[in-house]
Backbone of each chain as nested JSON, in Angstrom:
{
  "chains": [
    {"id": "A", "residues": [
      {"number": 1, "name": "MET", "atoms": {"N": [0.551, -1.506, -0.077], "CA": [-0.018, -0.002, 0.004], "C": [0.997, 1.147, 0.025]}},
      {"number": 2, "name": "THR", "atoms": {"N": [-0.162, 2.282, -0.764], "CA": [1.048, 3.525, -0.71], "C": [1.192, 4.375, 0.399]}},
      {"number": 3, "name": "ARG", "atoms": {"N": [2.154, 4.925, 0.97], "CA": [2.462, 6.236, 1.985], "C": [3.256, 7.154, 0.996]}},
      {"number": 4, "name": "VAL", "atoms": {"N": [2.288, 8.29, 1.395], "CA": [2.639, 9.465, 0.902], "C": [3.172, 10.311, 2.058]}},
      {"number": 5, "name": "GLU", "atoms": {"N": [3.952, 11.224, 1.59], "CA": [5.155, 11.911, 2.766], "C": [5.369, 13.393, 2.111]}},
      {"number": 6, "name": "VAL", "atoms": {"N": [4.566, 14.083, 3.156], "CA": [4.524, 15.565, 2.885], "C": [5.636, 16.617, 3.948]}},
      {"number": 7, "name": "GLU", "atoms": {"N": [6.728, 16.427, 3.687], "CA": [7.909, 17.055, 4.368], "C": [8.216, 18.618, 4.439]}},
      {"number": 8, "name": "TYR", "atoms": {"N": [7.931, 19.42, 5.358], "CA": [7.764, 20.813, 5.16], "C": [8.553, 21.521, 6.015]}},
      {"number": 9, "name": "CYS", "atoms": {"N": [8.577, 22.784, 5.995], "CA": [9.566, 23.625, 6.669], "C": [8.735, 24.396, 7.966]}},
      {"number": 10, "name": "VAL", "atoms": {"N": [8.75, 23.807, 9.053], "CA": [8.199, 24.46, 10.465], "C": [7.965, 25.496, 10.601]}},
      {"number": 11, "name": "PRO", "atoms": {"N": [9.227, 26.344, 10.81], "CA": [9.749, 27.533, 10.958], "C": [9.08, 28.593, 10.017]}},
      {"number": 12, "name": "CYS", "atoms": {"N": [8.991, 28.258, 8.589], "CA": [8.779, 28.945, 7.417], "C": [6.791, 29.08, 7.158]}},
      {"number": 13, "name": "GLY", "atoms": {"N": [6.785, 28.482, 8.295], "CA": [5.505, 28.484, 7.959], "C": [4.276, 27.702, 7.277]}},
      {"number": 14, "name": "MET", "atoms": {"N": [5.08, 26.694, 6.617], "CA": [4.414, 25.935, 5.395], "C": [3.4, 24.801, 5.832]}},
      {"number": 15, "name": "LEU", "atoms": {"N": [2.719, 24.575, 7.524], "CA": [2.098, 23.6, 7.678], "C": [0.483, 23.906, 7.12]}},
      {"number": 16, "name": "ASN", "atoms": {"N": [0.262, 25.025, 6.533], "CA": [-1.39, 25.423, 5.401], "C": [-1.049, 24.902, 4.273]}},
      {"number": 17, "name": "ARG", "atoms": {"N": [0.522, 24.933, 3.505], "CA": [0.29, 24.139, 2.199], "C": [0.457, 22.876, 2.505]}},
      {"number": 18, "name": "ALA", "atoms": {"N": [1.156, 22.556, 3.66], "CA": [1.421, 20.801, 3.409], "C": [0.215, 20.294, 3.959]}},
      {"number": 19, "name": "ASN", "atoms": {"N": [-0.652, 20.823, 4.922], "CA": [-2.155, 20.041, 5.111], "C": [-2.923, 20.239, 3.716]}},
      {"number": 20, "name": "ASP", "atoms": {"N": [-3.004, 21.026, 2.638], "CA": [-3.731, 21.532, 1.943], "C": [-3.641, 20.041, 1.314]}},
      {"number": 21, "name": "VAL", "atoms": {"N": [-1.698, 19.823, 0.462], "CA": [-1.543, 18.585, 0.057], "C": [-2.115, 17.372, 0.595]}},
      {"number": 22, "name": "ALA", "atoms": {"N": [-1.966, 17.203, 1.929], "CA": [-2.57, 16.173, 2.285], "C": [-3.922, 15.735, 2.127]}},
      {"number": 23, "name": "ARG", "atoms": {"N": [-4.626, 16.752, 2.43], "CA": [-6.332, 16.581, 2.14], "C": [-6.263, 16.476, 0.603]}},
      {"number": 24, "name": "ALA", "atoms": {"N": [-5.615, 17.007, 0.058], "CA": [-6.501, 16.733, -1.332], "C": [-5.98, 15.2, -1.926]}},
      {"number": 25, "name": "VAL", "atoms": {"N": [-4.845, 14.605, -1.577], "CA": [-4.523, 13.417, -1.368], "C": [-5.542, 12.428, -0.837]}},
      {"number": 26, "name": "LEU", "atoms": {"N": [-6.069, 12.651, 0.3], "CA": [-6.962, 12.04, 0.708], "C": [-8.273, 11.723, 0.197]}},
      {"number": 27, "name": "GLU", "atoms": {"N": [-8.424, 13.295, -0.144], "CA": [-10.037, 13.618, -0.786], "C": [-9.845, 12.675, -2.16]}},
      {"number": 28, "name": "GLN", "atoms": {"N": [-8.763, 12.583, -2.775], "CA": [-9.089, 12.128, -4.03], "C": [-9.141, 10.305, -3.938]}},
      {"number": 29, "name": "PHE", "atoms": {"N": [-8.106, 10.269, -3.172], "CA": [-7.814, 8.411, -3.155], "C": [-8.548, 7.607, -2.226]}},
      {"number": 30, "name": "GLY", "atoms": {"N": [-8.682, 8.448, -1.024], "CA": [-9.114, 7.512, -0.001], "C": [-8.098, 6.455, 0.397]}},
      {"number": 31, "name": "GLU", "atoms": {"N": [-9.22, 5.385, 0.815], "CA": [-8.383, 4.268, 0.936], "C": [-7.46, 3.417, -0.669]}},
      {"number": 32, "name": "GLY", "atoms": {"N": [-7.08, 4.471, -0.951], "CA": [-6.434, 4.14, -2.166], "C": [-4.847, 4.041, -1.58]}},
      {"number": 33, "name": "VAL", "atoms": {"N": [-4.698, 5.166, -0.88], "CA": [-3.626, 5.168, 0.276], "C": [-3.262, 4.646, 1.279]}},
      {"number": 34, "name": "GLU", "atoms": {"N": [-2.657, 4.199, 2.074], "CA": [-2.562, 3.722, 3.232], "C": [-2.368, 4.455, 4.192]}},
      {"number": 35, "name": "GLU", "atoms": {"N": [-1.228, 5.89, 3.882], "CA": [-1.334, 6.714, 4.862], "C": [-0.578, 7.752, 4.058]}},
      {"number": 36, "name": "VAL", "atoms": {"N": [-0.944, 9.219, 4.73], "CA": [-0.469, 10.406, 4.243], "C": [0.165, 11.277, 5.542]}},
      {"number": 37, "name": "ALA", "atoms": {"N": [1.487, 11.259, 5.556], "CA": [2.209, 11.193, 6.673], "C": [2.953, 13.215, 6.557]}},
      {"number": 38, "name": "LEU", "atoms": {"N": [2.372, 13.896, 7.629], "CA": [3.251, 15.357, 7.358], "C": [4.296, 15.382, 8.467]}},
      {"number": 39, "name": "VAL", "atoms": {"N": [5.438, 15.425, 7.817], "CA": [6.501, 15.168, 7.981], "C": [7.24, 16.577, 8.703]}},
      {"number": 40, "name": "THR", "atoms": {"N": [7.817, 16.519, 10.006], "CA": [8.263, 18.049, 10.448], "C": [9.802, 18.13, 9.671]}},
      {"number": 41, "name": "GLY", "atoms": {"N": [9.953, 19.831, 9.052], "CA": [11.116, 19.949, 8.708], "C": [11.603, 21.243, 8.6]}},
      {"number": 42, "name": "ASP", "atoms": {"N": [12.66, 21.665, 8.396], "CA": [13.17, 22.978, 8.543], "C": [14.0, 24.043, 6.917]}},
      {"number": 43, "name": "ASP", "atoms": {"N": [14.523, 24.646, 7.334], "CA": [15.594, 24.823, 6.18], "C": [14.841, 24.799, 4.785]}},
      {"number": 44, "name": "GLY", "atoms": {"N": [13.741, 25.278, 4.624], "CA": [12.953, 25.539, 3.475], "C": [12.278, 24.771, 2.812]}},
      {"number": 45, "name": "ILE", "atoms": {"N": [12.296, 23.211, 3.606], "CA": [11.968, 22.309, 2.527], "C": [10.734, 21.922, 2.33]}},
      {"number": 46, "name": "PHE", "atoms": {"N": [10.342, 21.802, 1.111], "CA": [8.95, 21.428, 0.459], "C": [9.075, 20.227, -0.227]}},
      {"number": 47, "name": "ILE", "atoms": {"N": [8.87, 18.812, -0.025], "CA": [9.095, 17.955, -0.715], "C": [7.802, 16.938, -0.289]}},
      {"number": 48, "name": "VAL", "atoms": {"N": [7.039, 16.75, -1.276], "CA": [6.37, 15.172, -1.183], "C": [6.944, 14.172, -1.992]}},
      {"number": 49, "name": "ARG", "atoms": {"N": [6.864, 12.793, -1.242], "CA": [7.347, 11.667, -1.849], "C": [6.333, 10.832, -1.941]}},
      {"number": 50, "name": "VAL", "atoms": {"N": [6.375, 9.813, -2.565], "CA": [4.956, 8.384, -2.586], "C": [5.658, 7.483, -2.883]}},
      {"number": 51, "name": "ASP", "atoms": {"N": [5.83, 6.489, -1.576], "CA": [6.936, 5.325, -1.922], "C": [8.29, 5.38, -1.627]}},
      {"number": 52, "name": "GLY", "atoms": {"N": [8.772, 7.178, -1.004], "CA": [9.893, 7.577, -1.168], "C": [10.436, 7.612, -2.521]}},
      {"number": 53, "name": "GLU", "atoms": {"N": [9.73, 7.749, -3.12], "CA": [9.835, 8.347, -4.493], "C": [9.345, 9.844, -4.712]}},
      {"number": 54, "name": "VAL", "atoms": {"N": [10.794, 11.235, -5.09], "CA": [10.16, 12.274, -4.969], "C": [8.802, 12.566, -6.409]}},
      {"number": 55, "name": "VAL", "atoms": {"N": [8.093, 13.356, -5.66], "CA": [6.964, 13.62, -7.065], "C": [6.698, 15.229, -6.959]}},
      {"number": 56, "name": "PHE", "atoms": {"N": [7.481, 15.6, -6.086], "CA": [7.22, 17.365, -6.245], "C": [8.507, 17.839, -4.899]}},
      {"number": 57, "name": "ASP", "atoms": {"N": [9.416, 18.764, -5.501], "CA": [10.48, 19.286, -4.734], "C": [10.398, 20.793, -4.846]}},
      {"number": 58, "name": "LYS", "atoms": {"N": [9.968, 21.626, -3.91], "CA": [9.544, 23.36, -4.025], "C": [10.735, 23.82, -4.883]}},
      {"number": 59, "name": "THR", "atoms": {"N": [12.013, 23.188, -4.579], "CA": [13.172, 23.98, -5.325], "C": [13.2, 23.793, -6.875]}},
      {"number": 60, "name": "GLU", "atoms": {"N": [12.724, 22.326, -7.189], "CA": [12.514, 22.4, -8.703], "C": [11.346, 22.591, -9.286]}},
      {"number": 61, "name": "ASP", "atoms": {"N": [10.09, 22.559, -8.931], "CA": [8.973, 22.43, -9.222], "C": [7.984, 23.511, -8.962]}},
      {"number": 62, "name": "ASP", "atoms": {"N": [7.031, 24.184, -9.798], "CA": [6.014, 25.289, -9.382], "C": [5.141, 24.405, -8.647]}},
      {"number": 63, "name": "TYR", "atoms": {"N": [4.512, 25.248, -7.393], "CA": [3.536, 24.639, -6.372], "C": [2.245, 24.515, -7.098]}},
      {"number": 64, "name": "ASP", "atoms": {"N": [1.639, 23.292, -7.099], "CA": [0.34, 23.294, -7.703], "C": [0.004, 21.988, -7.162]}},
      {"number": 65, "name": "VAL", "atoms": {"N": [-1.203, 22.078, -6.318], "CA": [-1.806, 20.788, -5.997], "C": [-2.289, 19.519, -6.642]}},
      {"number": 66, "name": "ASP", "atoms": {"N": [-3.0, 20.093, -7.75], "CA": [-3.405, 19.3, -8.952], "C": [-2.494, 18.72, -9.296]}},
      {"number": 67, "name": "ALA", "atoms": {"N": [-1.304, 19.314, -9.794], "CA": [-0.237, 18.038, -9.981], "C": [0.084, 17.43, -9.057]}},
      {"number": 68, "name": "ILE", "atoms": {"N": [-0.048, 18.066, -8.103], "CA": [0.816, 16.683, -6.903], "C": [-0.058, 15.531, -6.872]}},
      {"number": 69, "name": "VAL", "atoms": {"N": [-1.651, 15.917, -6.973], "CA": [-2.404, 14.746, -6.908], "C": [-2.494, 13.96, -7.996]}},
      {"number": 70, "name": "ARG", "atoms": {"N": [-1.812, 14.47, -9.304], "CA": [-1.832, 13.463, -10.454], "C": [-0.608, 13.365, -10.322]}},
      {"number": 71, "name": "ALA", "atoms": {"N": [0.476, 13.354, -9.823], "CA": [1.979, 12.765, -9.673], "C": [1.545, 11.755, -8.56]}},
      {"number": 72, "name": "VAL", "atoms": {"N": [0.621, 11.823, -7.733], "CA": [0.578, 10.614, -6.728], "C": [-0.347, 9.112, -7.267]}},
      {"number": 73, "name": "LYS", "atoms": {"N": [-1.288, 9.46, -8.604], "CA": [-1.954, 8.603, -9.035], "C": [-1.612, 7.4, -9.664]}},
      {"number": 74, "name": "PRO", "atoms": {"N": [-0.51, 7.378, -10.093], "CA": [0.198, 6.225, -10.885], "C": [0.618, 5.12, -9.584]}},
      {"number": 75, "name": "HIS", "atoms": {"N": [0.458, 5.941, -8.376], "CA": [1.434, 4.944, -7.134], "C": [-0.118, 4.255, -6.497]}},
      {"number": 76, "name": "VAL", "atoms": {"N": [-1.035, 4.549, -7.159], "CA": [-2.348, 4.039, -5.927], "C": [-2.902, 3.125, -6.571]}},
      {"number": 77, "name": "GLY", "atoms": {"N": [-2.866, 2.274, -5.992], "CA": [-3.61, 0.532, -6.477], "C": [-4.944, 0.873, -7.239]}},
      {"number": 78, "name": "ALA", "atoms": {"N": [-5.414, -0.223, -7.64], "CA": [-7.011, -0.057, -8.607], "C": [-7.744, 0.305, -7.675]}},
      {"number": 79, "name": "ALA", "atoms": {"N": [-7.977, 0.368, -6.052], "CA": [-8.883, 1.064, -5.528], "C": [-9.2, 2.441, -5.974]}},
      {"number": 80, "name": "ALA", "atoms": {"N": [-8.605, 3.316, -6.494], "CA": [-8.399, 4.804, -6.343], "C": [-9.439, 5.202, -7.797]}}
    ]},
    {"id": "B", "residues": [
      {"number": 1, "name": "MET", "atoms": {"N": [12.344, 10.034, 17.873], "CA": [11.472, 11.199, 17.608], "C": [10.002, 10.32, 17.707]}},
      {"number": 2, "name": "THR", "atoms": {"N": [8.746, 11.445, 17.768], "CA": [7.672, 10.948, 17.587], "C": [7.268, 10.941, 16.964]}},
      {"number": 3, "name": "ARG", "atoms": {"N": [6.091, 9.877, 16.41], "CA": [5.031, 9.665, 15.533], "C": [3.914, 9.726, 15.885]}},
      {"number": 4, "name": "VAL", "atoms": {"N": [3.208, 10.779, 15.596], "CA": [1.657, 10.425, 15.696], "C": [0.614, 9.4, 14.641]}},
      {"number": 5, "name": "GLU", "atoms": {"N": [-0.138, 8.865, 15.115], "CA": [-0.709, 8.223, 13.954], "C": [-2.58, 8.832, 14.267]}},
      {"number": 6, "name": "VAL", "atoms": {"N": [-3.146, 8.991, 12.751], "CA": [-4.373, 9.022, 13.025], "C": [-5.165, 8.215, 12.251]}},
      {"number": 7, "name": "GLU", "atoms": {"N": [-5.889, 7.536, 12.644], "CA": [-6.76, 6.521, 11.971], "C": [-7.909, 6.631, 11.907]}},
      {"number": 8, "name": "TYR", "atoms": {"N": [-8.022, 6.935, 10.649], "CA": [-10.024, 7.477, 10.318], "C": [-10.673, 6.428, 8.996]}},
      {"number": 9, "name": "CYS", "atoms": {"N": [-11.926, 6.642, 9.82], "CA": [-12.629, 6.025, 8.959], "C": [-12.955, 6.474, 7.264]}},
      {"number": 10, "name": "VAL", "atoms": {"N": [-12.623, 6.066, 6.536], "CA": [-12.851, 6.992, 4.967], "C": [-14.212, 7.389, 4.615]}},
      {"number": 11, "name": "PRO", "atoms": {"N": [-14.824, 5.855, 4.915], "CA": [-16.466, 5.841, 4.083], "C": [-17.239, 6.42, 5.156]}},
      {"number": 12, "name": "CYS", "atoms": {"N": [-16.872, 7.035, 6.283], "CA": [-17.659, 7.42, 7.176], "C": [-17.727, 9.26, 7.154]}},
      {"number": 13, "name": "GLY", "atoms": {"N": [-16.663, 9.27, 6.622], "CA": [-16.581, 10.809, 6.127], "C": [-15.83, 11.569, 7.386]}},
      {"number": 14, "name": "MET", "atoms": {"N": [-14.768, 10.78, 7.86], "CA": [-13.793, 11.293, 9.371], "C": [-12.46, 12.5, 9.05]}},
      {"number": 15, "name": "LEU", "atoms": {"N": [-12.479, 12.269, 7.772], "CA": [-11.391, 13.131, 7.223], "C": [-11.425, 14.618, 8.003]}},
      {"number": 16, "name": "ASN", "atoms": {"N": [-12.251, 15.136, 7.86], "CA": [-12.291, 16.556, 8.518], "C": [-11.826, 16.385, 9.754]}},
      {"number": 17, "name": "ARG", "atoms": {"N": [-12.224, 15.882, 10.808], "CA": [-11.944, 15.701, 12.232], "C": [-10.409, 14.748, 12.214]}},
      {"number": 18, "name": "ALA", "atoms": {"N": [-10.098, 13.859, 11.473], "CA": [-8.756, 13.565, 11.682], "C": [-7.552, 14.766, 11.064]}},
      {"number": 19, "name": "ASN", "atoms": {"N": [-7.994, 15.337, 9.991], "CA": [-7.492, 16.413, 9.79], "C": [-6.937, 17.751, 10.521]}},
      {"number": 20, "name": "ASP", "atoms": {"N": [-8.395, 18.015, 11.585], "CA": [-8.422, 18.744, 12.971], "C": [-6.929, 18.446, 13.655]}},
      {"number": 21, "name": "VAL", "atoms": {"N": [-7.176, 17.05, 13.933], "CA": [-6.39, 16.058, 15.579], "C": [-4.984, 16.838, 14.667]}},
      {"number": 22, "name": "ALA", "atoms": {"N": [-4.777, 16.555, 13.444], "CA": [-3.068, 16.304, 12.793], "C": [-2.405, 18.04, 12.845]}},
      {"number": 23, "name": "ARG", "atoms": {"N": [-3.539, 18.986, 12.305], "CA": [-3.062, 20.239, 12.603], "C": [-3.136, 20.676, 13.994]}},
      {"number": 24, "name": "ALA", "atoms": {"N": [-3.815, 20.194, 15.133], "CA": [-3.864, 20.519, 16.209], "C": [-2.646, 20.596, 16.569]}},
      {"number": 25, "name": "VAL", "atoms": {"N": [-1.883, 18.579, 16.578], "CA": [-0.699, 18.451, 16.853], "C": [0.425, 19.434, 16.214]}},
      {"number": 26, "name": "LEU", "atoms": {"N": [0.44, 19.141, 15.073], "CA": [1.482, 20.159, 14.21], "C": [1.67, 21.466, 14.965]}},
      {"number": 27, "name": "GLU", "atoms": {"N": [0.265, 22.2, 14.932], "CA": [0.725, 23.423, 15.518], "C": [0.874, 23.469, 17.268]}},
      {"number": 28, "name": "GLN", "atoms": {"N": [0.968, 22.616, 17.713], "CA": [1.365, 22.496, 19.097], "C": [2.901, 22.214, 19.004]}},
      {"number": 29, "name": "PHE", "atoms": {"N": [3.408, 21.256, 18.527], "CA": [4.645, 20.697, 18.732], "C": [5.297, 21.002, 17.62]}},
      {"number": 30, "name": "GLY", "atoms": {"N": [4.705, 21.237, 16.365], "CA": [5.732, 21.491, 15.079], "C": [6.792, 20.582, 15.304]}},
      {"number": 31, "name": "GLU", "atoms": {"N": [8.208, 20.744, 15.516], "CA": [9.679, 20.161, 15.079], "C": [9.743, 19.157, 16.342]}},
      {"number": 32, "name": "GLY", "atoms": {"N": [9.052, 19.31, 17.447], "CA": [8.776, 18.326, 18.617], "C": [8.2, 16.827, 18.178]}},
      {"number": 33, "name": "VAL", "atoms": {"N": [7.651, 16.863, 17.105], "CA": [6.997, 15.574, 16.604], "C": [8.079, 15.09, 15.049]}},
      {"number": 34, "name": "GLU", "atoms": {"N": [8.402, 14.079, 15.071], "CA": [8.837, 13.878, 13.454], "C": [7.639, 14.045, 12.42]}},
      {"number": 35, "name": "GLU", "atoms": {"N": [6.463, 13.173, 12.854], "CA": [5.025, 13.475, 11.889], "C": [3.96, 12.903, 12.592]}},
      {"number": 36, "name": "VAL", "atoms": {"N": [3.098, 13.189, 11.464], "CA": [1.475, 12.984, 11.959], "C": [1.233, 12.638, 10.611]}},
      {"number": 37, "name": "ALA", "atoms": {"N": [0.96, 10.881, 10.71], "CA": [-0.044, 10.252, 9.597], "C": [-1.042, 10.131, 9.652]}},
      {"number": 38, "name": "LEU", "atoms": {"N": [-1.981, 10.657, 8.487], "CA": [-3.241, 10.226, 8.798], "C": [-3.276, 9.064, 7.595]}},
      {"number": 39, "name": "VAL", "atoms": {"N": [-3.989, 7.972, 8.457], "CA": [-3.821, 6.551, 7.975], "C": [-5.075, 6.328, 7.927]}},
      {"number": 40, "name": "THR", "atoms": {"N": [-5.485, 5.921, 6.571], "CA": [-7.177, 5.487, 6.105], "C": [-7.381, 3.866, 6.425]}},
      {"number": 41, "name": "GLY", "atoms": {"N": [-8.972, 3.879, 7.084], "CA": [-9.48, 2.826, 7.468], "C": [-10.948, 2.932, 7.149]}},
      {"number": 42, "name": "ASP", "atoms": {"N": [-11.442, 1.742, 8.029], "CA": [-12.751, 1.823, 7.613], "C": [-13.93, 1.288, 8.986]}},
      {"number": 43, "name": "ASP", "atoms": {"N": [-14.954, 0.91, 8.926], "CA": [-15.718, 0.23, 9.79], "C": [-15.55, 0.996, 10.978]}},
      {"number": 44, "name": "GLY", "atoms": {"N": [-15.356, 2.522, 11.154], "CA": [-16.013, 3.438, 12.169], "C": [-15.116, 4.01, 12.914]}},
      {"number": 45, "name": "ILE", "atoms": {"N": [-13.497, 3.326, 12.689], "CA": [-12.429, 3.495, 13.497], "C": [-12.029, 5.234, 13.658]}},
      {"number": 46, "name": "PHE", "atoms": {"N": [-11.849, 5.19, 14.923], "CA": [-11.215, 6.854, 14.826], "C": [-10.069, 6.645, 16.282]}},
      {"number": 47, "name": "ILE", "atoms": {"N": [-8.711, 6.137, 15.955], "CA": [-7.924, 6.268, 16.48], "C": [-6.78, 6.851, 16.657]}},
      {"number": 48, "name": "VAL", "atoms": {"N": [-5.937, 7.519, 17.636], "CA": [-5.182, 8.427, 17.397], "C": [-3.576, 7.444, 18.799]}},
      {"number": 49, "name": "ARG", "atoms": {"N": [-2.95, 7.266, 17.626], "CA": [-1.63, 6.197, 18.885], "C": [-0.403, 7.326, 18.553]}},
      {"number": 50, "name": "VAL", "atoms": {"N": [0.267, 7.654, 19.637], "CA": [1.882, 8.139, 19.73], "C": [2.348, 6.934, 19.895]}},
      {"number": 51, "name": "ASP", "atoms": {"N": [3.62, 6.896, 19.051], "CA": [4.822, 5.772, 19.145], "C": [3.697, 4.46, 19.692]}},
      {"number": 52, "name": "GLY", "atoms": {"N": [2.8, 4.302, 18.894], "CA": [2.145, 3.164, 18.59], "C": [1.467, 2.855, 19.881]}},
      {"number": 53, "name": "GLU", "atoms": {"N": [1.307, 4.074, 21.071], "CA": [0.512, 3.64, 21.993], "C": [-0.843, 4.695, 22.075]}},
      {"number": 54, "name": "VAL", "atoms": {"N": [-1.813, 3.916, 22.338], "CA": [-3.254, 4.365, 21.624], "C": [-3.424, 5.585, 23.122]}},
      {"number": 55, "name": "VAL", "atoms": {"N": [-3.974, 6.629, 22.018], "CA": [-3.926, 7.952, 23.638], "C": [-5.401, 8.292, 23.38]}},
      {"number": 56, "name": "PHE", "atoms": {"N": [-6.023, 8.005, 22.271], "CA": [-7.483, 7.979, 21.75], "C": [-8.404, 7.017, 20.665]}},
      {"number": 57, "name": "ASP", "atoms": {"N": [-9.339, 6.362, 21.476], "CA": [-10.452, 5.488, 20.957], "C": [-12.083, 6.245, 20.649]}},
      {"number": 58, "name": "LYS", "atoms": {"N": [-12.056, 6.44, 19.663], "CA": [-13.858, 7.033, 19.427], "C": [-14.422, 5.951, 20.613]}},
      {"number": 59, "name": "THR", "atoms": {"N": [-14.191, 4.798, 20.377], "CA": [-15.096, 3.624, 21.013], "C": [-15.161, 4.08, 22.924]}},
      {"number": 60, "name": "GLU", "atoms": {"N": [-14.132, 4.562, 23.296], "CA": [-13.829, 4.853, 24.894], "C": [-13.993, 6.161, 25.122]}},
      {"number": 61, "name": "ASP", "atoms": {"N": [-13.558, 6.945, 24.062], "CA": [-13.307, 8.34, 24.992], "C": [-14.145, 9.444, 23.723]}},
      {"number": 62, "name": "ASP", "atoms": {"N": [-14.332, 10.35, 24.51], "CA": [-15.274, 11.272, 23.847], "C": [-14.438, 12.192, 23.165]}},
      {"number": 63, "name": "TYR", "atoms": {"N": [-14.941, 13.016, 22.242], "CA": [-13.478, 13.249, 21.281], "C": [-13.595, 14.844, 21.616]}},
      {"number": 64, "name": "ASP", "atoms": {"N": [-12.235, 15.162, 21.766], "CA": [-11.83, 16.39, 22.224], "C": [-10.378, 16.813, 22.014]}},
      {"number": 65, "name": "VAL", "atoms": {"N": [-10.386, 17.57, 20.813], "CA": [-8.92, 18.154, 20.393], "C": [-7.911, 18.286, 21.129]}},
      {"number": 66, "name": "ASP", "atoms": {"N": [-8.655, 19.037, 21.952], "CA": [-7.57, 19.342, 23.196], "C": [-6.918, 18.615, 23.989]}},
      {"number": 67, "name": "ALA", "atoms": {"N": [-8.138, 17.646, 24.366], "CA": [-7.736, 16.359, 25.061], "C": [-6.05, 15.429, 24.497]}},
      {"number": 68, "name": "ILE", "atoms": {"N": [-6.812, 15.395, 23.219], "CA": [-5.748, 14.523, 22.133], "C": [-4.353, 15.248, 22.137]}},
      {"number": 69, "name": "VAL", "atoms": {"N": [-4.451, 16.534, 22.474], "CA": [-3.002, 17.412, 22.097], "C": [-2.162, 16.865, 23.415]}},
      {"number": 70, "name": "ARG", "atoms": {"N": [-2.93, 17.073, 24.62], "CA": [-2.679, 16.789, 26.125], "C": [-2.389, 15.438, 26.013]}},
      {"number": 71, "name": "ALA", "atoms": {"N": [-2.719, 14.408, 25.691], "CA": [-2.334, 13.09, 25.716], "C": [-1.091, 12.926, 24.798]}},
      {"number": 72, "name": "VAL", "atoms": {"N": [-0.668, 13.951, 23.951], "CA": [0.399, 13.785, 22.84], "C": [1.791, 14.061, 23.728]}},
      {"number": 73, "name": "LYS", "atoms": {"N": [1.306, 15.072, 24.689], "CA": [2.574, 16.04, 24.991], "C": [3.157, 15.163, 25.975]}},
      {"number": 74, "name": "PRO", "atoms": {"N": [3.349, 14.19, 26.893], "CA": [4.154, 13.726, 27.505], "C": [5.388, 13.011, 26.247]}},
      {"number": 75, "name": "HIS", "atoms": {"N": [5.084, 12.912, 24.849], "CA": [5.635, 11.779, 24.589], "C": [6.462, 12.377, 23.787]}},
      {"number": 76, "name": "VAL", "atoms": {"N": [6.19, 14.232, 23.919], "CA": [7.066, 14.772, 22.628], "C": [8.486, 15.015, 23.527]}},
      {"number": 77, "name": "GLY", "atoms": {"N": [9.591, 15.903, 22.781], "CA": [10.408, 15.941, 23.295], "C": [10.624, 16.838, 23.719]}},
      {"number": 78, "name": "ALA", "atoms": {"N": [12.017, 17.703, 24.573], "CA": [12.299, 18.964, 25.011], "C": [12.138, 19.622, 24.147]}},
      {"number": 79, "name": "ALA", "atoms": {"N": [12.102, 19.408, 22.717], "CA": [12.077, 20.493, 21.772], "C": [10.357, 21.467, 21.736]}},
      {"number": 80, "name": "ALA", "atoms": {"N": [9.489, 20.752, 22.486], "CA": [7.898, 21.525, 22.213], "C": [8.089, 22.425, 23.283]}}
    ]}
  ]
}
């Protein structure tokens, strides 16, 4: 089963953004994913991983919740 | 480091409630916890675990976000 991680910079105040991603993934896939983990970090980090594979890194990608959800989709089982 | 799990019933529509708990824990403790995982489940489940220990189970406890945050606190490092 799929684990999605959203690692975000706590001192930068990125909780809202991380939370938006978690919600969007869970609303879209529900039990198609096993869990979405909000992982605390610092130093400006904002990375989304699916089963360990980076699907979004704010240093390389433009922030777009829908694009992140689309990037998760291929990792989700037939239940989605 | 501390892992908090919020396992919730997807078909029951408990995502909002699970999300509220995750946010409250992260707002309170930030990097004092390593991660808060929203774990998908069914069959009416709503359980919060801290490092594997159940601190809230809706079949036994009244739902109270503040009480859940207080139950997490002893598990959080000195950073909190």
